DRENGU-635558 format. One record per residue (C-alpha): residue in three letters; x, y, z. Coordinates in Angstrom, 3 decimals. Each point is the difference from the previous one (the first is absolute). Example, Ala and Ser with C-alpha at 12.3 -4.5 7.8 and 13.67 -1.06 7.14 Angstrom:
REM DRENGU-635558
ala; 12.300; -4.500; 7.800
ser; 1.370; 3.440; -0.660
REM end
This chain:
REM DRENGU-635558
unk; 0.000; 0.000; 0.000
unk; 1.448; 3.194; -1.217
unk; 0.492; 2.754; 2.483
unk; -1.178; 3.542; -0.789
unk; 2.810; 2.408; 0.699
unk; -0.907; 2.729; 2.329
unk; 1.484; 3.372; -1.010
unk; -0.064; 3.207; 2.138
unk; -0.641; 3.274; -1.670
unk; 2.975; 2.352; -0.453
unk; -0.528; 2.945; 2.324
unk; 2.126; 2.239; -2.223
unk; -1.657; -0.620; -3.350
unk; -3.483; -0.128; 1.384
unk; -1.956; 3.163; -0.893
unk; -1.158; 2.085; 2.949
unk; -3.129; 1.948; 0.485
unk; 0.658; 3.808; 0.217
unk; -2.171; 0.217; 2.994
unk; 2.333; -2.379; 1.730
unk; 2.965; 2.492; -0.096
unk; 1.251; 0.793; 3.478
unk; -0.936; 3.415; 1.404
unk; 3.630; 1.153; 0.196
unk; 0.490; -0.499; -3.744
unk; -3.293; 1.797; -0.717
unk; 1.227; 3.118; 1.875
unk; 3.231; -0.010; -2.014
unk; -1.927; -0.159; -3.253
unk; -2.197; 2.945; 0.947
unk; 3.002; 2.083; 1.028
unk; 1.692; -0.630; -3.345
unk; -3.187; 0.962; -1.854
unk; -0.300; 3.278; 1.940
unk; 3.639; 0.880; -0.646
unk; -0.411; -0.554; -3.731
unk; -3.152; 2.161; -0.020
unk; 1.812; 2.872; 1.789
unk; 2.925; -0.150; -2.407
unk; -2.365; 0.145; -2.963
unk; -1.900; 2.969; 1.447
unk; 3.251; 1.893; 0.645
unk; 1.209; -0.530; -3.575
unk; -3.346; 1.203; -1.392
unk; 0.046; 3.139; 2.237
unk; 3.557; 0.837; -1.039
unk; -0.737; -0.053; -3.720
unk; -3.235; 1.912; 0.507
unk; 1.607; 2.853; 1.980
unk; 2.945; 0.181; -2.383
unk; -2.289; 0.488; -2.960
unk; -2.049; 2.647; 1.873
unk; 3.113; 1.913; 1.091
unk; 1.377; 0.070; -3.509
unk; -3.300; 1.331; -1.324
unk; -0.191; 2.680; 2.719
unk; 3.599; 1.056; -0.640
unk; -0.629; 0.304; -3.696
unk; -3.173; 2.014; 0.616
unk; 1.762; 2.368; 2.421
unk; 2.895; 0.525; -2.370
unk; -2.408; 0.731; -2.799
unk; -1.907; 2.459; 2.160
unk; 3.203; 1.768; 1.056
unk; 1.170; 0.211; -3.546
unk; -3.328; 1.415; -1.064
unk; 0.050; 2.514; 2.846
unk; 3.498; 1.157; -0.850
unk; -0.904; 0.372; -3.581
unk; -2.841; 2.360; 0.863
unk; 1.601; 2.048; 2.747
unk; -1.170; -2.173; 2.911
unk; 1.400; 0.052; 3.510
unk; 3.214; -1.855; -0.625
unk; 3.222; -0.042; 1.945
unk; 1.519; 3.455; 0.459
unk; -3.237; 1.914; -0.552
unk; -0.317; 3.185; 2.164
unk; -2.138; -0.258; 3.109
unk; -2.843; 2.576; 0.095
unk; 0.172; 2.163; 3.104
unk; -1.331; 3.269; 1.366
unk; 2.554; 2.546; 1.213
unk; -0.111; 3.367; 1.741
unk; 2.713; 2.617; 0.461
unk; 1.444; 0.882; 3.374
unk; -0.523; 3.611; 1.027
unk; 0.471; 2.447; 2.829
unk; -2.805; 0.995; 2.343
unk; -0.712; 1.123; 3.549
unk; -0.731; -2.987; 2.220
unk; -1.859; 0.380; 3.273
unk; 1.216; -2.124; 2.909
unk; -2.847; -1.316; 2.134
unk; -0.178; -1.922; 3.250
unk; -3.018; -2.276; 0.185
unk; -1.665; -1.528; 3.019
unk; -3.206; -1.670; 1.105
unk; -2.257; 2.102; 2.188
unk; -3.499; 0.669; 1.213
unk; -2.116; 3.115; 0.309
unk; -0.048; 1.250; 3.590
unk; -2.154; 2.961; 1.082
unk; 1.668; 2.778; 1.933
unk; -2.770; -0.175; 2.616
unk; -2.779; -2.444; 0.870
unk; -2.370; 0.829; 2.875
unk; -2.729; -2.078; 1.617
unk; -2.707; 2.455; 1.025
unk; -1.335; -0.900; 3.448
unk; -2.462; 1.676; 2.285
unk; 1.626; 1.777; 2.952
unk; -3.194; -0.184; 2.093
unk; -2.550; -2.680; 0.708
unk; -3.499; 0.403; -1.340
unk; -2.518; -0.852; -2.672
unk; 0.984; 0.631; -3.623
unk; -2.711; 2.296; -1.317
unk; 1.111; 0.917; -3.530
unk; 2.644; -1.036; -2.540
unk; 0.764; 2.840; -2.393
unk; 2.502; -1.680; -2.349
unk; -0.182; -2.409; -2.929
unk; 2.271; -2.985; -0.348
unk; 2.883; 0.818; -2.328
unk; -0.540; 3.735; 0.334
unk; 2.880; 2.461; -0.039
unk; -0.106; 2.169; 3.105
unk; 2.024; 2.934; 1.261
unk; 1.494; 0.425; 3.437
unk; -2.612; 1.351; 2.474
unk; -3.010; -1.117; -2.046
unk; -2.898; -1.346; 2.103
unk; -0.354; -3.774; -0.324
unk; -2.466; -1.108; 2.691
unk; -1.979; 1.209; 3.000
unk; -0.425; -1.688; 3.376
unk; -2.967; 0.809; 2.241
unk; 1.099; 3.329; 1.592
unk; -2.699; 0.291; 2.707
unk; 1.898; -1.730; 2.833
unk; 2.965; 2.288; -0.581
unk; -2.206; 3.075; -0.127
unk; -1.411; -0.953; 3.425
unk; 3.505; -0.423; 1.385
unk; 0.963; 3.381; -1.361
unk; -3.018; 1.641; 1.602
unk; 0.812; -1.554; 3.370
unk; 3.600; 1.148; -0.191
unk; -1.001; 3.504; -0.948
unk; -2.483; 0.140; 2.948
unk; 2.671; -1.095; 2.472
unk; 2.357; 2.591; -1.426
unk; -2.583; 2.754; 0.412
unk; -0.634; -1.052; 3.614
unk; 3.669; 0.029; 0.918
unk; 0.522; 3.305; -1.749
unk; -2.686; 1.542; 2.211
unk; 1.642; -1.402; 3.124
unk; 3.346; 1.354; -1.132
unk; -1.460; 3.456; -0.578
unk; -1.580; 0.054; 3.476
unk; 3.265; -1.128; 1.597
unk; 1.897; 2.737; -1.828
unk; -2.448; 2.638; 1.320
unk; 0.424; -1.296; 3.550
unk; 3.749; 0.095; -0.424
unk; -0.111; 3.675; -0.914
unk; -2.120; 0.701; 3.092
unk; 2.389; -1.902; 2.242
unk; 2.905; 1.978; -1.313
unk; -1.783; 3.254; 0.868
unk; -0.835; -1.257; 3.471
unk; 3.542; -1.237; 0.510
unk; 1.353; 3.464; -0.861
unk; -2.388; 1.400; 2.610
unk; 1.312; -2.585; 2.445
unk; -3.510; -1.422; 0.348
unk; 0.790; -3.677; -0.837
unk; 2.882; -2.316; 0.551
unk; 2.596; -0.752; -2.640
unk; -0.946; -3.674; 0.043
unk; -3.532; 0.726; -1.146
unk; 1.320; 2.021; -2.945
unk; 2.373; -2.812; -0.999
unk; -2.788; -2.577; 0.226
unk; -2.170; 2.028; -2.324
unk; 2.845; 0.420; -2.481
unk; 0.543; -3.792; -0.007
unk; -3.712; -0.537; -0.641
unk; 0.197; 2.292; -3.027
unk; 2.927; -1.980; -1.402
unk; -1.899; -3.224; 0.632
unk; -2.961; 1.243; -2.019
unk; 2.341; 1.094; -2.790
unk; 1.333; -3.563; -0.190
unk; -3.513; -1.349; -0.051
unk; -0.834; 2.334; -2.890
unk; 2.929; -1.366; -1.987
unk; -1.148; -3.567; 0.634
unk; -3.523; 0.898; -1.015
unk; 1.308; 1.641; -3.168
unk; 1.840; -3.219; -0.813
unk; -3.204; -1.974; 0.419
unk; -1.764; 2.392; -2.345
unk; 2.753; -0.301; -2.596
unk; -0.026; -3.777; 0.302
unk; -3.751; -0.183; -0.484
unk; 0.234; 2.360; -2.968
unk; 2.802; -2.162; -1.462
unk; -2.085; -3.165; 0.396
unk; -2.800; 1.769; -1.791
unk; 2.417; 0.870; -2.790
unk; 1.137; -3.633; -0.220
unk; -3.571; -1.016; -0.681
unk; 0.605; 1.424; -3.482
unk; 2.508; -2.323; -1.725
unk; 2.125; 1.814; -2.596
unk; 2.640; -1.150; -2.502
unk; 3.503; 0.222; 1.448
unk; 1.669; 0.216; -3.438
unk; -0.734; 0.378; -3.682
unk; -0.414; -3.316; -1.759
unk; -2.294; -2.712; -1.261
unk; -2.566; -1.645; 2.263
unk; -0.226; -3.771; 0.140
unk; -2.917; -2.243; 0.879
unk; -2.265; 0.966; 2.892
unk; 0.488; -2.146; 3.097
unk; -3.016; 1.118; 2.078
unk; -3.558; 0.807; -1.008
unk; -2.064; 2.827; 1.506
unk; -1.909; -0.948; 3.139
unk; 2.759; -2.074; 1.547
unk; 1.683; 0.888; 3.264
unk; 3.613; 0.924; -0.641
unk; 2.780; 0.170; 2.564
unk; 3.444; 1.489; 0.023
unk; 1.451; -3.462; 0.706
unk; -1.329; -1.511; -3.257
unk; 2.910; -1.386; -2.044
unk; -1.674; 0.114; -3.423
unk; -1.061; 3.614; 0.272
unk; -2.464; 1.677; -2.290
unk; 1.974; 0.092; -3.249
unk; 3.567; 0.065; -1.351
unk; 1.375; 2.986; -1.911
unk; 3.061; -0.424; -2.229
unk; 1.993; 2.851; -1.461
unk; 0.448; -0.493; -3.761
unk; 1.287; 3.379; -1.128
unk; 2.926; -0.081; 0.284
unk; 0.844; -3.678; 0.378
unk; 3.303; -1.819; 0.359
unk; 1.582; -3.170; -1.374
unk; 2.423; -2.011; 2.110
unk; 2.390; -2.096; -2.081
unk; 3.365; -1.683; 0.473
unk; 3.355; 0.147; -1.789
unk; 3.180; -2.010; 0.430
unk; 2.415; 1.146; 2.662
unk; 2.725; 0.452; -2.642
unk; -1.920; 2.969; -1.434
unk; -0.585; 1.807; 3.296
unk; 3.192; 2.051; -0.284
unk; -1.030; 1.302; -3.430
unk; -3.420; 1.092; 1.250
unk; 1.354; 1.607; 3.178
unk; 2.598; 1.906; -1.989
unk; -2.707; 1.471; -2.233
unk; -2.188; 0.886; 2.987
unk; 2.909; 1.651; 1.780
unk; 0.614; 2.129; -3.067
unk; -3.612; 1.199; 0.194
unk; -1.133; -1.722; -3.196
unk; -3.620; -0.973; -0.484
unk; -0.136; -3.597; -1.207
unk; -3.029; -0.726; -2.234
unk; -1.882; -3.240; 0.687
unk; -2.546; -1.636; -2.308
unk; -2.564; -2.538; 1.164
unk; -0.871; -2.771; -2.486
unk; -2.631; -2.695; 0.190
unk; 0.647; -3.651; 0.847
unk; 0.829; -0.944; -3.618
unk; 2.176; 3.122; -0.491
unk; -1.994; 0.963; -3.078
unk; -1.874; 3.092; 1.203
unk; 1.430; 2.914; 1.943
unk; -2.389; 0.899; 2.799
unk; 1.485; 3.176; 1.475
unk; 3.133; 2.110; 0.263
unk; 1.437; 1.373; 3.209
unk; 3.256; 0.560; 1.840
unk; 2.053; -1.694; 2.681
unk; -0.952; 1.219; 3.466
unk; 2.330; -1.778; 2.405
unk; 2.138; -3.091; 0.627
unk; -0.308; -2.339; 2.953
unk; 2.687; 0.138; 2.692
unk; 1.099; -3.645; -0.175
unk; 0.512; -2.918; -2.389
unk; -1.966; -3.200; 0.408
unk; 2.698; -2.648; 0.641
unk; -2.317; -2.825; -1.058
unk; -0.546; 1.308; -3.540
unk; 2.905; 2.426; -0.471
unk; -2.355; 2.788; -1.032
unk; -0.986; 3.405; 1.331
unk; -3.444; 1.628; -0.058
unk; -0.682; 3.270; -1.797
unk; -3.103; 2.171; 0.042
unk; -1.094; 1.946; -3.063
unk; -2.851; 2.487; -0.011
unk; -2.587; 0.449; -2.769
unk; -2.635; 2.694; -0.375
unk; -2.509; -2.650; -1.203
unk; -2.304; 2.562; -1.574
unk; -1.887; -2.620; -2.009
unk; -0.110; -2.572; 2.836
unk; 1.910; -2.512; -2.127
unk; 1.811; -1.251; 3.114
unk; -1.986; -1.828; 2.648
unk; 1.138; -1.009; 3.500
unk; 1.736; -3.394; 0.188
unk; 0.199; -0.173; -3.800
unk; 2.997; -1.911; -1.372
unk; 2.185; 2.106; -2.316
unk; 3.399; -0.057; -1.655
unk; 1.975; 3.118; 0.857
unk; 2.673; 1.362; -2.366
unk; 2.237; 2.770; 1.304
unk; 2.199; 2.070; -2.309
unk; 3.454; 0.362; 1.569
unk; 2.180; 1.048; -2.949
unk; 0.090; 0.716; -3.748
unk; 2.839; -1.096; -2.297
unk; 0.593; 2.681; -2.630
unk; 1.085; -1.057; -3.495
unk; 0.257; -3.718; 0.759
unk; 0.433; -2.584; -2.765
unk; -3.190; -2.046; -0.210
unk; -1.132; -3.073; -1.934
unk; -3.375; -1.745; -0.173
unk; -0.490; -2.550; 2.739
unk; -0.884; -2.584; -2.667
unk; 3.594; 0.156; -1.254
unk; 1.494; -1.220; 3.274
unk; 1.003; -3.668; -0.031
unk; 1.177; -2.020; 2.974
unk; 2.363; -2.931; 0.031
unk; 2.530; -1.793; 2.136
unk; 2.494; 2.834; -0.500
unk; -2.461; 2.716; 0.970
unk; -2.039; 2.505; -2.002
unk; 0.774; 0.735; -3.644
unk; -1.498; 1.359; -3.217
unk; 0.357; -0.831; -3.678
unk; 1.482; 2.978; -1.858
unk; -0.609; 0.206; -3.760
unk; 3.192; 0.787; -1.939
unk; 0.272; 1.931; -3.261
unk; 0.272; -3.271; -1.998
unk; -3.325; -1.279; 1.417
unk; 1.617; -2.376; 2.443
unk; -0.502; -0.033; 3.746
unk; 2.455; 0.142; 2.867
unk; -0.587; -1.030; 3.589
unk; 0.700; 2.994; 2.232
unk; 0.007; -0.326; 3.826
unk; -1.702; 2.982; 1.658
unk; -0.224; 1.428; 3.502
unk; -3.544; 1.012; 0.793
unk; -1.230; 2.999; 1.946
unk; -3.505; 0.929; 1.160
unk; -3.079; -0.939; -2.023
unk; -2.762; 2.416; -0.948
unk; -2.993; -1.456; -1.773
unk; 1.114; -1.697; -3.231
unk; 3.551; 1.375; 0.007
unk; 2.993; -0.796; 2.160
unk; 3.131; 2.045; 0.574
unk; 3.297; -1.609; -1.034
unk; 3.046; 1.072; 1.955
unk; 2.522; -1.771; -2.280
unk; 0.006; -2.179; -3.115
unk; -1.694; 2.030; -2.739
unk; 0.121; 3.525; -1.334
unk; -2.836; 2.184; -1.293
unk; -0.922; -0.688; -3.625
unk; 0.821; -3.707; -0.083
unk; -2.706; -2.425; -1.103
unk; -1.011; -2.696; 2.470
unk; -2.260; -2.969; -0.709
unk; -3.369; 0.231; 1.721
unk; -1.788; -2.964; -1.599
unk; 1.329; -3.254; -1.437
unk; 3.026; -0.296; 2.290
unk; -0.856; -3.593; 0.908
unk; 1.145; -1.137; -3.469
unk; 3.291; 1.903; -0.032
unk; 3.580; -0.847; 0.792
unk; 3.296; 1.855; -0.226
unk; 0.637; 1.198; -3.564
unk; -3.385; -1.057; -1.369
unk; -1.309; 1.811; -3.061
unk; -3.242; 1.875; 0.571
unk; -2.617; 1.840; -1.968
unk; -1.714; 2.886; 1.750
unk; -3.732; -0.393; -0.446
unk; -2.241; 2.998; -0.569
unk; -3.071; -0.180; 2.212
unk; -1.587; 3.077; -1.586
unk; -3.320; -1.079; -1.580
unk; -0.036; 0.479; -3.734
unk; -3.169; 0.685; -2.059
unk; -1.143; -3.057; -1.935
unk; -1.584; 1.617; -3.029
unk; 0.002; -1.047; -3.628
unk; 0.724; 3.507; -1.157
unk; 3.467; 0.131; 1.591
unk; 2.027; -2.278; -2.213
unk; -1.882; -3.110; 1.135
unk; 2.353; -0.354; 2.969
unk; -2.562; -1.653; 2.221
unk; -1.054; -2.552; -2.545
unk; 3.539; -0.531; -1.195
unk; 1.111; -0.853; 3.523
unk; -2.986; -2.271; 0.389
unk; 0.910; -1.721; -3.245
unk; 3.554; -0.548; 1.175
unk; -1.252; -1.471; 3.284
unk; -2.255; -2.402; -1.904
unk; 2.799; -1.085; -2.319
unk; 2.312; -0.592; 2.966
unk; -2.701; -2.062; 1.667
unk; -0.143; -2.247; -3.028
unk; -3.341; 1.227; -1.449
unk; -0.788; -0.937; -3.633
unk; 1.557; 2.244; -2.602
unk; -3.363; 0.475; -1.707
unk; -1.353; 1.746; 3.011
unk; 2.869; 2.491; -0.170
unk; -0.499; 0.685; -3.671
unk; -3.638; 0.766; 0.570
unk; 0.836; 3.030; 2.159
unk; 0.144; 3.455; -1.687
REM end
């Protein structure tokens, strides 16, 4: 009986199912696939960007060539600027400081006697003069006191007169040696006693009359009345803290402002010489001048915390433009520079080396010129050193300049754009359109 050979399958040559690949080999396969995909994407991106860059370079070169051919802004073209000449002028030197309007006098009107407020004779916000009647307090209690004092005075005056008559009689009797000297002296002392009583009674009369006068409340100074604090019918007392009303003097009025301690010597020197220093009061934004006055006095000490000193200026305030406690900017004129070299403030440039200007040369190039600045007045600034009168300095367009750059001074004067004047307006418009790349047909269609 033949035996059937038993053969074992070759594990190497036997085909394997892909799903039977070990997980480690599967990860390696996926990594290789991802690397190949990244390499392919990088090659595609490289060729794409290279083609785009070449096209952009060619387009830019063509545009530059076209611009140069038609007078475009190529390399070496002059930079348009605006320039102004330096000149000589008188420059005023001011000292500025923050301040507030302070009235010369503010009085709280109070009653000096106790009583019922009968009438109020003022209006809130009214301008009153010193001595003008403001209110009346019930005068009847004070009239009664005055009558009583006057009656006591009359009584004591009668007693004094009788004592004086007796004294004259005693003197006659004493000369006749009819009475003793002691009786005469006693009568003389009684007369002096009544004289003292009369003086006391006269004081009581004056006091009662004064209290009656105080029942009429008058304005202690000329000024503007504030809001009423008490209505008629209320009982007012001299100890009331609010009073009846507040009066503030507005004409004249003062402004208290501060300056740096370094400028005190300059101000004191001018005051010692008898000069009157003008002071202008400006609003918070320093756009509108409110009033003009003069320096009145300087405080007697410097504030060590701020390094400033207080000054008081006085203003007539005829139009009531200054109001108490109003915030103002004070500008005091301390000196005037005669014939100083000035340039527009727009021409001043600042850099790491300090302040400088661009000076336009005769060949339409610019030069950087360091300058030493002086005081500023409005839109001009004094230059102590660096430029001379008559030189042109750049006031606009300096941000595009450098040393030796070629410039073209622009004319900002508006020109008429009319067809009857050589067609300048339309010709310029045509040139702008051609430079912007407009179709040539559109240019030919213009007259």
